[in-house]
Structures are given as C-alpha cells and as structure tokens.
N, C-alpha and C positions, 0 to 999 in steps of 0.2 A: 480763479479762471479755469474753465474746464479744459480738458485735453483737446477737445475739438476746436475750441476758440484759439488755443495756443498755436494750432497748426495752420490757422488762416494767414494768408498773405495780406499785405496792407490794403490792396484793392478790395479784397473780400471783407476786411474790417470796415471799410467805408460803406460797402453795400449793406452789411449787417447793421451798421449804425443807422443808415437811412431807413431800413425796414423797422428798426426799433423805434424810430422817431415818427412812424406813421405812414411811410410810403407803402401802398398796397403792393404785394408781391407781383400781381399781374401787370403792374406798370413797368417792371424791369424789362428792358430791351437793349440789346447791344448791337454793334456793327463792326465789320472789318472793311475799311474804305481804301483799297489800293487805287493808285493812278495807273491806267492801262498804257504805260509808256515803256514797258519792259516786262521780263519774266520775273516771277516771284523768286526770291533767293532764301537761303537758310536764315538770314536775319528776320525775314517776314514771319517765319514759323512761330516766333515768340508771340508776336501780336495776334496771329491767327489762333494760337493755342490759348492765349489769355481770353480773347473774346468768345470763341466757341466753347472753351472750357467753362466759362461762367454760364453760358447758355445751357450747357449740359447740367451743371451743378444746380442751377436755380430753375431748370425747366422753362427757360425764357427764350423768346425768339432772337435770332441773330441775323441781321441783314448783311448781305454782300452788296456794298455800294461802290460803284466805280466813280471816282472823282475825275470825271472826264471834261475838264475845263480848258485843256490846252490842245486844240485840234492839230497843231503842227507836229506833235510828238506821239500822238495816240493812234492806235490801230486796232482793228477787230481781232487780229492775230493774238494780240496781248490779252484781250478780253477772254478769248477762248482758252488760252493757255492758263490764265489765272483760275478760271472755273475748273478746268481739268485738274490742276494741282491741288486745289482745296478739296475737291471730291476724292482724289486719290489719298489724301491724308486722312480721310474718314469723316470729314465734317459735312454737314448739310445746312445750308442757309434757309431762313424762312422766306425771305423776299429778295429777289434780284433787282437792285435799284441803280439808278444812274443820276448823277447830279444834273446832267443835261435835261432830265425830265422836269427839273424844277426851274429851268431858265426863265419861264414866263413869270412864275411867282417871285423869283429874285428880282426880275426887272420891275414888277409892280411895286415891290417893297422899296426899290431904289427910287422910283418916281415919288413915292410917299415921303422918303427921306429928303428929297430935293424940296418938296413942298414945305417940309418942316424945317428947312434950312439946316439939315444935318448932312448934306452932301452937295458938292459943286463940281462943275466941269472946269478942269485946269487945262490950259492950252500952251503950257511951257514944254520945253524939251526935257527929256529924262535927265540930262546932265544938270540942267538948272534946278530941277526938283531935288536931285540928290544933294546938290550944294546947299540948298536951303534947309535940308533936313537936319543939319547940325551933326553933332557927335554925341557919344555917351556922356561927355562932360560939358558940352556946349548946347544950349537950346537952339531949336530951329527958328526960322523966320517964315512969316506968312507969305503965301503965294500972292502975287498981284491980282490974281483972278478969284481969290477966296471970297470976296464980297460981291460977286456977281448977283444980279437979281434972280429971284426964283424963276421968273418968266424966261430970262435968257438961258438959264441952266436947263430948264425943261425943253426949250427949243433946240439947244445944242445936243442934248442927250438923245432926243428923238431923231435928230438928223444923223447922229453917230450910228444909231440903230438902223437907219434907213440906208446906210452905206454911202453917204455923201462925202465922207472924209477919208483921207489916206491913213494908213496905220502910223501911229506916233504923233499925230497932230493934236489929239485930245484924249484925255482920260477923265473918268469920274472918280473923285476922291471923297472919302468921308471927312466931315468937318468935326474934328475932335479937339486936339490941343497940340500945337507945334512946340510947346514948352514941356510936354510930359516927359518925365525921366525915362519912360519906356519908349524907345524910338519907334516901336511898332504902332504907337498911338498917335504919331505925328502925321495926321491926315493921310492914312493909308489909301492906296489906289484900290478901287472896287471894280472898275471895268477898264479894259483897253480895247482898242480896235484891232481886229485880226481878220483879214480877208483870206480865210482858210476853210477848206472843206472839212466838216466834222463827220466822224465815222457813224454818227447816229442822226444828227439833225441836218446833215447835208449842208446846204448853203442858206438855211433859214436865218442864221444869225451871223453878224459880222462884228458884234461886240461880245466879249466873253468875260465872265466874272472871274476875279482873282480868287486864289485858294482861300485866303482868310475870310473873304466874304461868303464864299460858297459853302465851305466845310461845316461851319457851325450852324448855318441856316438849314443845310441838308439834314443835319442831326435833329434840328428842331422840327422840321416838316415830318420826319419819320418818327418823331416822338421817342428818340433814343434817351434812355434814362442816364446812362453813364458813357460818356465819350472818352475812350481810353486811347492814349497816344504816347509816343516816345518822348523822352526828356527834352529834346531840342524844341518841342512845342510849348514848353512851360512858359517862356516869355510871351507867347501868343495868347495865353489864357485870359489876360486882361482885355485884349481886343475881342476875343471870342465872347466874353461875357457882355461887353459893350454892345456888340451887334445883336446878340441874343435878347438882351433886355429891351432893346429898341423895337425889334420886330414882334416881341411878345406883346407889347402895347398895341400893335396893329392887329394881331391875330390870336389873342389869348382865348377867345371863344372857340375858335376852330382847332387851335393847338394849345391845350392847357398846360402841358408839361414842359418845363425848361430843363434841357440837358445839363449835366455836370461834367466838365472836362477834368480828367486826372491823368497824370503822366507816370510812366515807368521807364526804367533804364532799358535802352535798346540792346539787342544782342550783337556783340562784337566778337569776332572769331579770329584767332591767330592764323597766320599764313593765308589770309583771305581778304578780298576786297568786297565791299557791300554796295558801293556806288553803282547805280544802274548806268550812269553815264560812262563809267570806266569799264563796266562789263560789256556795254555796247561797243566800246572801242576795241576790246579784245575780239569781238565778233567781226566788226567791220575790217579790222586789219588782219584777219585770218590767223590770229594767234591760236584760236580754237575753231572748231568746226561748226559752231552755231551755239545758240542759247542752251541747247540740251547736250552739249559736249560733256562727257563724264568728268572732266576736270573742273567744270564750272560749278560755283556754289549755288546755282539755281536748283529749285526743287526738281525741275525737269532733268537737269544734269545728274543730280543725286539719284533720281529714280532709274535713269538709264545706266548709271554705274552699278546699281544693285542694292541701293539703300531701300529700306522698308519703311512704311508709314509708322509701324510700331517703334522702330529704332529712333526715328526723328521725334516722335511724340515723347518717348522716354527721355531723350536728350533735353527737350524743352522743359519737361517736368523737373529734371535734375538741376538744370540751370536755375529754375525758380524765377520769382518776380521780385525785382529789387528796385530801390530808388536811386542807387548810385551806379554810374557807368563803370564797367570793367571789361576786360578782355578774357574771353573763355578760351582755354587751350583747345585747339582742334582735335587733339588726341582724345578728349572726352567724347566728341561726336563719333570718332572711330571706335572707341571702346563700346559705345552703345550699339553700333551695328555688329561688332564682333559678338557681343553678348546675345543679340537676337538671332543672328545666323548660326551661332553655335547650337542653339536649341532647334532650329528649323531646317537647316540646310543639310541635304544628304552628302555623305562623304563619297568622293570618287577619286580615281587616279588619273593623273595627267603628267606628262613629262615635257618640260619646256625647253630644256637644253640637253638633248639626248646623246647618249653614247651607247653603242651596241654591247650587250652582255650575252655571252653564249654559255649555256650550262652543258659542259662537254659530256657528262655522263647521263644526260637526260635522253630518252629514246628518240631517235629520228621520227618525225611525222606524228608523234604523240601530242595530244592536247587534252587538257583537263579544264572543266568549268568549276571553279572554286566558289565556295560561299563567302560573301562579304557583307558585313553589317552596314546598313545604310546610314544609321545615325545612332550612336551609343547613348545620346541624350533623349532619344524618342523611340521607345520600344515599338510603337505602332508603325514606324517607318519600314520595318521588315528588313529582308535581305535581298541581295541580287546575286547573279552569277557573273564571275569574271573569268575570262579565258586565260589559260596559262600554257606556255609552250617552251621549246628549247631556246629560242632567241627572244630576248626582251630588250626594251629600252629602259635605262635608268638615267637619273640626272648626272651630268658630267661632274658636277661638284661633289657627288656622293662617292667618288673614288679617288684615292691617291695611291701611287705605287709604294711610297714610303710615307709614314705618318707617325706623329707622336702618340703617346698613350691616351691623349685627350681626344683623338679623332675616333669617333664611335661609328663611323660609316665604313664602307668597304675598302679594304686594302689587301695586299698580297699576304697570304698566310693567316688571315683572320676571318672570323665568321660574322655574318649579320643575318637577320631574318628578312625575307621578302614579305611585305604586308599580305596577310591572309594566305600565305603560301609556305614555302620551305626555308630552311636554313641553308645558306650557301657559303662557300669559302673561296676567296680569291686565289687563283693559281698562277695566271700569267697574263700578258697583254700582247696585242699585235699593234705595231706602230707603222706609220708611213715613213717616207725617206727623211722627213723633217723632224721626226721624233714625236709627232702627234699621235695620241692613242686612237686607234680605229675600233678595236674590240677589246673587251675584257673577258677572259676565259675563267670559268669557275666550275666547281663541282657542287652537287647538292646532297644533303642527307635525305635519303629516300623515305625515311620513317618520320621526318620532322614536320609533316604537314600540320599547319595550325588547326586546332580544334579536333584533331583526330583522336586525341586521348592517349597516344602512345607515349612511352617514356621519353623518346627523342623529341616529341613535339612539345614537351614541357621544359626542355632545356632553356636556360636563360642566356641570351646573348645581348650585348649592350646596344646594338643598333638595329633599327627597323627602317627599311627603304621602301618607297613606293616604286611602281614599275608599270609598264604596259607591254603586252605581248605584241611583238612586231607583226606577226601574221594577222592579227586582228585589230591593229591600231587604226584609229580614225584621225585623219588630218584635221587640224583646227587652227584658226588664226586667233592668237591671244593678244589682246591689247593691254599691256601692263601699264596702268596709270599710276602716277605719283602726284604729289602736291604740285599745283601749278606755279607756286611762288617759293623761292628758296629763303625768303626772309620772313620773320615772324610778323612784321608790320610793314608790308610792301608799300602802303601809301602813307606811312608815318614819318617819312624823311623829307624835310622841307627843301633840301638841296638836291634831291634825286627824284627822278620820275619812277613811278611804280613799275613801268615796263622794264626797267633795268634789272628787276628781280625775278623775271620769268625763269623758271627752272627748265634748262634745256633738256633735262631727262624726264620731263613730266609724262612722256608717252614713248614706250618702246613696243614695237610690233614683233611678235615672236611666232614662228611656225612651229606648232607643238603637235604632240601625239596624245590622244585621249582614248580611254577605254570605250568599247562599242556601245555600252549602256547609254552613252551620251548622244548617240545618233538620234534618239527620240526626244531630246531636250527641246523645250519650246521657248520662244522669245520671252525674256524676263525671268526665266527660271533660274534659281540660285543654287550654287553648289559650293562645298568646300573641296578644293583640290588638296588632297592630303599632304600635309607638311609644307604647303606653299601659301595658302590663303583662301579667300572667298572670291568667287567669280560668278558672273551671271551671263546669260545668253543675250547678245546684243541684237537690236532690231534690224541690223544689216544682214543677219543670218538668212541664207537662202537654202533651198533643197540641196544645193551643191557645195555650199561653203558654210561651215560652222564657225561662228565668231563669238568669243568670250571677252568680257571686260573684267579686269581685276577690280574688285570692290575695295578690299583692304587686306593687308597681310595678317598673319596670325599673331604677330607681335608688332609693337610700335618701334620700327627701326629708326625713326627720326630722333627718338630720345637718346639713342646711343651716339648719334652724330653730334649732339650738342657738346660744347667743350665742358669738361668736368671742372667744377670749382676746385681751386687748389685746397687740398686738405692740409690741416695743421700737421707739422712734422711730428711723428710719433717718437717717444723715447726709444732708443736703441734696445732691442731685445737681446737677451742672453742667447747664445747659440743653441742651447738645449731647448729653449722656448720656441725658437724659430723652427726647429725640426718637428715640433709637435703640430705645426700648422703648414705643412708643405702643400696640402690641398688648399684651394681658395676657401676663405672663411664661409662664403655663401654655400658652398657644397657641404661643408660640415654641418651648417645650420639646417640644410635640407634633410640630411641624414638623421639628425636629432629630432626633427619635426615628424618624420615618418613613424617613429616609435612613440611619440609623445603621449598620445591619448591612451596607449596600452600600458603605460607605466603606473606603478602605485604612486600615491601622493608625494611621498618623500623623494622618490627618484625624479618625479616631475619637477620638483623644486630644484634639484641638482641640474637637470637638463635645462631648466629655465635660466639658471645662473650662467651655464656654459654658453647658451645662445646669446645672452646679453653681453657676455665678455667678447665673444667672437664678433658681435655686431659692431663693436668699436672700430673694426677694420673693414667694414663693408661700405661700399658707395651705393648711392641710390639707384644708379643705372643697373647694378647687379641685382638689386632687390625687386625692382618694379615688375619684372616678368612673373614673379611669384604671385602677384595680385590676380593673375588669371588662372590660378590653380583650381582644379575641379572641386566642386562643393563637397564631394565625398572624402577628399583628402584634408580633413579638418586639422590634423596635426601639422601639416606643412603650412597651412594658413595661420595657425597659432604661432608657429615659429616666425613666420613673416611679420605678424603683428608685433611680436616681442622685439624683433629687429627694428621695425619701423619706430617703435617707441624710443629706442636708443638714438636713432638718427634724428628724430624730431627734437629730442633733448639736447643733441649736439648742434642744433641750429639749422637742420634741414627745413627748407620752406615747404609749406603745404601746397600741394598741387591738386588739380581736379581728380587725377587718378588716385591720389592718397585719400581724398575725401570720399570718393566712390567706394574704395576698398573698405574704409571704416564703416560707412553707412550699410554696406552689404553685410558686413560681419555682425553689426548690431541686430540685424534681422535674422541671423542664423539660428538654427535649432541647437547647436552645440553650446552648452553653457560656458565651457572654458573659453571658447573663442569670444563669446559675447562679453565675458568678464574682462578679458585683455583689451578688447576694443573700447570698452568704457574707460579703462585706464588711459588709453591713448587720447 
C-alpha cells in the first residue's frame, strides 16, 4: 500500500474504489444540504469540510442545497446566514439548489407510486399510526386504509394538494412492510398537510414532502454521486435506497446515476450544545444576544469572537473523518485559534484592571515614542511607535507590596522591565483611607532602554510587564468571554436541564485602556493583548466607542480548574533527597531542557535520565503549558516530550492536546525531537 493510500480516510477509500471499478471521475458530485431553520454551528463545519474538501481534492462540483421542506421553521434569514458562513470559511459551491425546486417532480413521482400501489393515503390520527407501528422487538400492524383503491388514493391525494382538508386529517404513506425489522421501513409518511407560507414557494403548496422522501430524491435529481451524512442517518439508508431504486425505474433515462449514501461520525464538542432547537432557546430566552453572540458555537458567533477560517479548517482537519462517535475536547478548537493568531495577530498593549504607576525620577512633561515589534512570528509585520511618559497604567495584579520569591512581577524593592521600555524598581505606594492602593511609585534606570545596546539595557530581570501611558491611553470596552457552559456535557444529564449549567461568568464587561495605535483598528481586526490573550474589534464599535471581544486566552485556564486525579502515594524520600528538589520538578526540567541541544551526547543522556526521574513527580496540568513552547526552543520541547513519555507510561490518558503536541513534533526539523516523539 502506498503512503498516499495509507493517508486516505474511509470515505476517500470508497471513492477511490468506485473510480477503480469504472466510475468516470467526471461523475463525481457532492453536496452540503443544510435545513434553513437556524444558523450553522461548529458541528456543521465537519460536514462542510468533508464535502467541500472532497470537491477540492477531486476537482468535482459541490452543490449547496437547502432542504427546505418545513415552512413552519424556515426563514430567508437562515438561508442568507448559511451562505455567508460557508463563503467566509473559504468554500465555493457549484450550484445553489433548493429541495422546494423539486416539489413538482416529487409530487409526480408520488402519483406514479400510488398508481403502482407503492403508496396510499392514510386517514388515521398520528397517535393511531404510532401505536400500529410497533416496537423494535414487535412487528407493526397494517393501517385499515392500507388497501384503499388506486382511484380513491389518487382522488384524496389530489384534494390534499388542492387544500380541501385540514392539517392532520390525511397523510400519504409509502407501502413497504409493517413487519420490517427496521422501523423506518414500516410504511413511512411521505407527505403531510401544512397550511403554511413557504419562504420560496409562497402559498403554492399546502402538502409538504417529508425529509426521508425529499432528501434522497433531491440527491438523485442533482445526480450526486456520494451522499455523505452523519451516523444518525445510517438506519435511514435502507429507506433511502428503497425510494431511490423506485424512482430510478421511473426516470433512469433522465437521471442515469444512482447516489450512494455513506455515513461518518458527527462532530461533538465538550462544553457545547449542538441542537439548533436548544440554541434557539438560548436566543429566545435572552441568555445570549442572538445567533451571533460570541459565546454561541455558531459559525457567526465564532467569527464575531475572532476565530479565523484557517483555524476552524485546521480544527476540522485535525479531528479527521471517523466512523465512531466521540466527543472532542473544546480545548483543541481553542488551541487551533491560538496557533493561528500567534502567527498572524499583531502584539499590542492594553490594561484591563489598571492601577496608576508613577516614575518619580522621570522628567515632568517628557514623552518618548518607543519602538515596539508588531509580531515576532512575522518579520513583515514591522514595528510601531508606542508613547511613554512619567505616569502609566499597569495591571493591578502585576503588583504586590510583599511577595514571595516566586512572584516575578513588581514589588517594593525589586526590579522588573516594562515591555519595550525601561527597567523600573518599586519604591513606595499611595493608599486611600481604606488601604486600597491608588498609586505605585517607582524609579527607572535611565540607561536601560530596551534595544539601546547599553550595558544597562542588557541586564536580565525576571519579570516583564505591559503598560499604557496615561496621557496617551485610549478608552475601550472589552468584553471578556468565557465558555457558555460550566459542564463538559451540558445536555448529557437525563435528570437535569442543560440550562442549569449556564456559566454565570461567561461574559464580563471591562472598561480598559489601550495604546493609541488601536485607534485606527477596524471591525474584525485581531490582536494579541500582550500577556492577556487574543482579542478582536467587535462590530458594535463606533467612531466614539472602541469595543473588543476576547477570543481566547494565551493558556487553557480550564485545564487547571479540573480536579486532579489522585496520584499514588510516593515512597517517603530521605531528607537529603528532598532538599535537592526544593524547586518544582517542572522548573528543573525546563532548566535542563534549555541546555539540552547544546550538550555533547554523553551529557545529553545524563540530562535525559534526570528529566525522566524528575518527571515521576510532575502532574499533567504543570506539563501541558510547555506544549505551546516556541518552535525555536527545541530543547524545552524535547524535555516536555521526555516528561510526557513518563506520564503516559504511568497511566496518563491521551488528550487532544497531547496528540496535537506529538503530531507537531513529528513534523519538526529537529531530529532529536522527532526521535523522542516517535518513542512516545
């Protein structure tokens, strides 16, 4: 088997087999068939990616077909939103189709089925029909109207179409087999009466075809070669084929190709609901501000939150095509957007929880415009100028009057660097009557300007803080979004309603200060607020009010909140051994990693053994942040890989972030890292 064949997913294997068995490549045609009764969500991106991805791979047309057979729930707004979302993802359909365009053809086929005694009008109540249908273990019983004459069925069906009956009085059913073990084959309903206005056909019809009758025949009319759908439709395949083979006998000259239905596992995401009915409930009950609320899993919501098409497509590609249902950790989606924005988003400074900092020895009235690199991952992004002055805002959390040696931010008597600027030292504070800090006073080293090349500028201090000059600060509203649900499976509890798991802290609105560079930011533009996360300009922004949405933090904070699995008790160490490891093991591992690639082979082996020994006392929550280590820090990533190997050996379960870290390492140019990744 060639390397290319190995990399094919099971759907591609099916297509390749069909081509090998004589199907002309020009007969390949795919479709994406949403129902226009809501906005597309992240779950749909898998079906979109599969169908349009196959179109790109095989240079085959892909239809966008709206299965618009339920006028009571469908609206033009949803049609427009679906088209907008698919285009934004970067896909282009060959034909825009509607099942409603085929209503006449479907009706004509239904008439032919009645004539062939393959369909009949049933005049029972829905309750009676449900009772007769039986159960998975008990066969159904025939309707008393099953043997109506062809003439009576034709008359009733025509009068149904003409609007002579109320909804619920009659339905058209296929005549198949009430004893079939597949309950979907027990005389399924093909048409029901609905006196409702259709968004495209208006009031032309008052009988509407059911999904199972419409869907496969729409595929057939469009000559779709491979009808791809999620696993819940697998039991429907038998009925799909029964209808398809029947109409093929009626129209094989006009439509010579019979579609083939195949199923894949749908995309399920933790901390997320995918039901359009439940998403609509969130909108209707004002839990969210609409379908495009940035907390919603809709494509519109993700776009507004700051997600990119590239990140979503990468996510779908990483998840892959499977035959079995599983739940993907939402942290993988968040990882994909971090990876994308890390490469593309300019770095800027913003302070969300400000406290005033005064540099007492900085000249009054002086201001400097300092050079700041826009994006270290993108040389073409260039630099910008940032204003610096005597009075600044810094984050309140970045200062403590008294702190332990592990606090690497500003405290009295210690030095930190201001990003792109000077080294400062905390000297004193000014407080109000209640003891709240109003101002932090500090001094600066006049020769320590970043990038100036002076000896003082090259001094190493442990902390670097972001800041904004008060005199130049721009007010901004920042909407800090978090996950909408606090439970991993909000609709997975039989005894609880999903609404009970709404996260009360899913939105916090902050009045922040940002650097003046952001005055010119445009709607949708994305930035990294240094040390805080990724943010984008919201569409509510006006000339007077700048509004940002938080896309995602720089780290997965939810992973730290999960309860840690109880670790097996370690044998008590001798006191002298404990003294050797006063620093956390993960910190020692990071130090060993920094030097790893520069060591001779013998010392590398010694370092490797030390890392693996230290790894016995590391928990996954401490290791996971190292997965985001920059590509150029190969030694740290090797150390992380060695540590991961020990954790997996000791029973750590594989997660999406682990798999992503390993896969990325296998593609790296560093041979040592690739070798360790292969071992894992």
